[in-house]
C-alpha positions in Angstrom: 15.8 -13.0 -13.7 14.0 -14.6 -10.8 10.3 -15.3 -11.3 9.3 -12.9 -8.2 10.9 -10.0 -6.1 9.2 -9.7 -3.0 9.9 -6.2 -1.2 8.9 -5.7 2.2 9.6 -2.2 4.0 10.6 -3.3 7.3 8.8 -3.3 10.6 7.9 -5.7 13.4 6.7 -9.5 12.2 9.5 -9.4 9.6 10.7 -13.2 10.6 7.4 -14.3 10.2 6.5 -12.9 7.1 9.8 -13.8 5.1 9.7 -17.5 6.6 6.4 -18.3 5.3 6.6 -16.4 1.6 9.8 -18.7 1.2 7.8 -21.5 2.5 5.1 -20.9 -0.1 7.4 -20.2 -2.9 6.0 -23.4 -5.0 7.7 -23.7 -8.1 8.8 -20.0 -8.6 12.1 -18.6 -8.0 12.1 -16.0 -5.5 14.0 -13.0 -4.3 13.5 -10.8 -1.4 14.5 -7.2 -0.7 13.8 -5.9 2.9 14.3 -2.0 3.1 15.1 -0.9 6.5 13.9 2.7 7.0 15.9 3.8 10.0 14.6 1.4 12.1 15.9 0.8 15.6 14.5 -2.8 16.3 17.4 -4.9 14.8 16.1 -5.5 11.3 19.1 -5.9 9.6 20.8 -8.0 11.8 17.6 -10.3 12.0 17.7 -10.5 8.4 21.5 -11.0 7.7 21.3 -13.9 10.9 18.3 -15.8 9.8 17.9 -15.0 6.1 21.1 -14.4 4.5 20.1 -14.4 1.2 17.9 -11.9 1.5 19.2 -8.3 0.2 18.9 -5.5 3.0 18.8 -1.6 2.0 19.2 0.7 4.8 18.2 4.4 4.2 15.8 7.2 5.7 12.2 7.0 6.5 10.6 9.0 3.8 7.5 7.1 3.6 5.9 3.6 2.4 5.8 4.6 -1.2 9.7 6.2 -1.0 11.0 2.6 0.7 9.2 0.6 -1.7 10.7 2.0 -4.2 14.2 1.8 -3.6 13.5 -2.0 -3.5 11.8 -2.1 -7.0 15.1 -0.2 -8.5 16.8 -3.4 -7.1 14.4 -5.8 -8.4 15.5 -8.2 -11.2 12.3 -10.4 -11.4 9.6 -10.9 -14.0 7.0 -9.9 -11.5 7.5 -7.7 -8.2 5.4 -8.1 -4.9 4.9 -5.7 -2.3 4.1 -7.2 0.9 3.5 -5.4 4.6 5.9 -7.0 7.2 2.9 -7.6 9.0 1.3 -10.6 7.0 1.9 -14.5 6.7 1.0 -16.5 3.9 -1.0 -19.6 4.9 -2.5 -21.1 1.7 -1.6 -21.3 -1.5 1.9 -20.9 -3.4 4.0 -18.3 -5.4 4.3 -20.6 -8.2 0.5 -20.8 -8.8 0.2 -17.2 -9.1 3.2 -16.7 -11.3 1.9 -19.4 -13.7 -1.7 -17.9 -13.6 -0.6 -14.6 -14.4 1.9 -16.0 -17.6 -1.4 -17.4 -18.6 -2.9 -14.0 -18.6 -0.9 -11.5 -20.2 -3.5 -8.7 -19.8 -3.5 -8.7 -16.3 -0.9 -5.9 -14.9 -1.7 -6.1 -11.0 -3.2 -8.7 -8.4 -4.4 -9.2 -4.7 -4.8 -12.1 -2.8 -7.5 -13.1 0.1 -6.7 -11.9 3.2 -7.9 -12.5 6.6 -7.4 -11.3 10.2 -5.7 -13.4 12.8 -8.8 -14.7 14.0 -9.9 -15.9 10.4 -12.5 -13.0 9.7 -12.1 -12.0 6.1 -10.6 -8.8 5.1 -12.6 -6.5 2.7 -9.5 -5.8 0.5 -11.2 -5.7 -2.9 -11.9 -1.7 -3.7 -13.5 0.6 -6.1 -11.8 3.9 -7.1 -12.8 7.2 -5.2 -15.7 9.1 -6.1 -18.0 12.0 -4.8 -20.9 9.3 -4.5 -18.9 6.7 -2.4 -17.3 9.6 -0.5 -21.0 11.0 0.5 -22.3 7.1 1.0 -19.5 6.2 3.4 -20.4 9.3 5.4 -23.7 8.1 5.9 -22.3 4.8 7.0 -22.9 3.3 4.1 -20.9 0.1 5.2 -23.6 -0.5 7.8 -26.1 -0.4 5.3 -28.3 -3.8 4.9 -27.1 -3.5 1.2 -23.7 -2.4 -0.4 -24.5 -0.6 -3.7 -21.3 0.0 -5.4 -22.2 3.6 -5.9 -22.4 3.9 -2.0 -18.8 2.8 -0.9 -15.3 1.9 -1.9 -15.0 -1.4 -0.6 -16.5 -4.9 -1.8 -18.7 -6.4 0.7 -20.2 -9.5 -1.2 -18.1 -12.6 0.6 -18.4 -14.5 -2.3 -16.2 -12.3 -4.4 -13.4 -13.0 -2.5 -13.8 -16.5 -3.4 -13.5 -16.2 -7.0 -11.2 -14.3 -9.2 -12.8 -11.1 -10.4 -11.8 -7.6 -11.4 -11.2 -4.8 -9.1 -10.2 -1.3 -9.3 -7.4 -1.8 -6.5 -6.7 -4.4 -3.9 -5.1 -3.3 -0.5 -1.5 -2.6 -0.8 -0.6 -5.0 2.0 -0.2 -7.4 -0.9 0.0 -6.2 -4.2 2.0 -8.2 -7.1 2.8 -6.3 -10.1 4.0 -7.7 -13.7 7.6 -5.9 -14.5 6.3 -4.5 -17.6 3.1 -3.1 -16.1 5.1 -1.1 -13.5 7.7 0.2 -16.2 4.4 1.5 -18.5 2.6 2.8 -15.3 5.8 3.9 -13.3 7.0 3.5 -9.9 5.2 4.2 -6.8 4.5 8.2 -6.3 6.3 9.3 -3.1 4.6 12.4 -2.6 2.3 9.9 -0.7 3.6 9.3 2.5 1.7 6.5 3.7 -2.1 5.5 2.0 -3.7 6.1 -1.3 -0.2 5.2 -3.1 -1.7 2.0 -4.1 -4.9 3.3 -5.4 -2.7 5.8 -7.4 -0.7 3.2 -8.9 -3.5 0.9 -9.8 -5.1 3.5 -11.4 -2.0 4.4 -13.7 -1.6 0.7 -14.4 -5.3 0.6 -15.4 -4.6 3.6 -17.2 -1.5 2.4 -19.3 -4.0 -0.6 -20.5 -3.7 -3.7 -17.7 -6.3 -5.2 -15.8 -6.1 -5.4 -12.1 -7.8 -8.5 -10.3 -8.4 -10.3 -7.1 -7.0 -13.4 -7.2 -8.5 -16.4 -4.4 -5.7 -18.7 -4.9 -3.6 -17.7 -2.1 -4.5 -16.7 1.7 -2.6 -14.4 3.8 -3.1 -13.4 7.5 -3.0 -9.5 8.0 -1.9 -8.7 11.5 -3.2 -5.1 11.0 -4.9 -2.5 13.6 -2.4 -4.1 16.5 -2.0 -0.5 17.7 -5.6 0.2 17.9 -7.0 3.6 16.9 -4.1 6.2 16.0 -5.4 9.7 15.5 -2.7 10.8 13.7 -3.1 7.6 10.8 -6.8 8.6 10.5 -5.6 12.2 9.9 -2.8 10.7 7.5 -5.4 9.0 5.4 -7.5 12.1 5.3 -4.5 13.7 4.1 -3.3 11.2 1.3 -7.1 11.5 -0.1 -6.9 14.9 -0.3 -3.3 14.1 -2.5 -5.0 11.6 -4.7 -8.1 14.3 -5.4 -5.8 16.9 -6.2 -3.8 14.8 -8.7 -6.7 13.1 -10.3 -9.9 15.0 -9.9 -11.1 18.3 -11.4 -11.4 21.4 -9.5 -15.2 21.2 -9.2 -15.1 17.5 -8.6 -12.4 17.4 -6.5 -14.4 20.2 -4.1 -17.2 17.8 -4.0 -15.2 15.1 -3.0 -13.5 16.8 -0.1 -16.8 18.2 1.1 -18.1 14.4 1.4 -14.6 13.7 3.4 -15.3 16.6 5.4 -19.1 15.6 6.2 -17.9 12.2 7.1 -15.3 13.5 9.8 -17.7 16.2 10.9 -20.4 13.6 11.8 -17.8 11.6 13.7 -16.7 14.3 15.6 -20.4 15.3 16.7 -21.7 11.6 16.6 -23.3 9.9 19.4 -20.9 7.8 21.7 -20.6 3.8 20.9 -19.8 2.8 24.1 -16.6 1.7 22.3 -12.7 1.9 24.0 -11.4 4.2 21.4 -14.4 6.3 20.9 -12.4 9.2 22.2 -9.3 8.3 20.0 -11.8 8.2 17.1 -13.3 11.6 17.9 -9.6 13.1 18.0 -8.4 11.2 14.5 -11.7 13.0 13.0 -10.9 16.4 14.3 -7.5 16.2 13.1 -8.5 14.5 9.7 -10.6 17.5 9.2 -7.6 20.1 9.7 -5.5 17.9 7.5 -8.5 18.3 4.6 -8.8 22.2 5.2 -5.2 22.8 5.1 -5.0 23.9 9.3 -1.8 23.1 10.3 1.2 20.7 8.5 0.7 17.3 7.0 0.4 14.6 9.7 3.7 13.3 9.0 5.6 15.3 7.0 5.6 17.9 4.0 5.4 16.2 0.7 8.3 16.1 -1.6 7.7 18.5 -5.1 8.2 15.4 -7.5 6.7 11.8 -7.6 10.1 10.4 -7.6 12.8 12.3 -5.4 16.2 12.6 -7.5 19.0 11.5 -5.4 22.5 13.2 -6.4 25.8 12.0 -6.0 29.5 13.5 -6.3 27.3 16.3 -8.3 25.3 14.0 -10.2 22.2 12.8 -10.6 21.2 9.1 -10.4 18.4 8.0 -12.6 15.9 5.8 -10.3 15.2 3.7 -12.8 13.1 0.2 -12.3 16.7 -1.5 -13.6 17.7 -4.2 -11.5 21.0 -2.9 -10.7 22.6 -3.7 -7.3 24.4 -0.5 -7.4 20.9 0.9 -6.6 21.7 0.3 -2.8 21.6 3.3 -0.6 22.9 4.6 2.8 22.3 7.6 4.8 25.3 10.0 4.9 26.2 11.9 7.5 24.2 15.1 7.0 21.1 13.0 6.2 21.1 13.6 2.7 20.5 10.5 0.3 23.0 9.2 -1.7 
């Protein structure tokens, strides 16, 4: 069993992501699994030519959680890392992270320090969603001179990113999880196509008795926002938050939370123009988000599956999707589009 299995759901930037990850292995033994979700950009060919020791799984694009779960099912390591392909490691080693976690058996999952390509800090430490935080963000709490914990999810204290500390959930572009924590909490919920799946997973990890922490010993660059503001993506974020609220909040609390989210997007629709180049896209995204929250129209990407982990059927029998590290978990799309 290796120390760390890195799971990457394919997209552009993959070559830099993998090369820097292996360059920063340190004393840790690594395996990498690339999940190629019906891409047309030559992902499999790239990996097989440049990284022949990396396993490639090919299948349909059913979302971030679905793709990562297929990789997790194949992993055979003491720790697993969900890593965005648009990232690169620039400081620290995985050997150091593994040693830190080995010395802290109560820690189930961690995030690390992330920066943008220009060196600006990415604010990746988050608190769990709540009514007060949703209302605070509706009132632009992230622009206030002070940032109280009750008024927003993101941690704005720059010093918090330079030291180890507890957090509710780190951004899912880098989420390192202890094998036992994942076994006790369960895999990612595949009903989340994109967004809120890491929030949900970290909540389940903490409810299972584990700590979630931020570690500054590693720094990665996250090439986020390359495509600018995308209305469909803004709508998906709102839709995923609605799914999260349905799963974890009581009916009354959910109603207040969704009202706060709706207020946030309504203010953005009718708010004054800022003069930014993407003003139009932001307003359109806010309109779509309101439609997603109120149930008008279809989900931004697809109708969620009925269960958190989709059963996969082959030759008339269901294949268990457990976190077993079996090489037989590789999957291929069939000619009819069903999953084997």
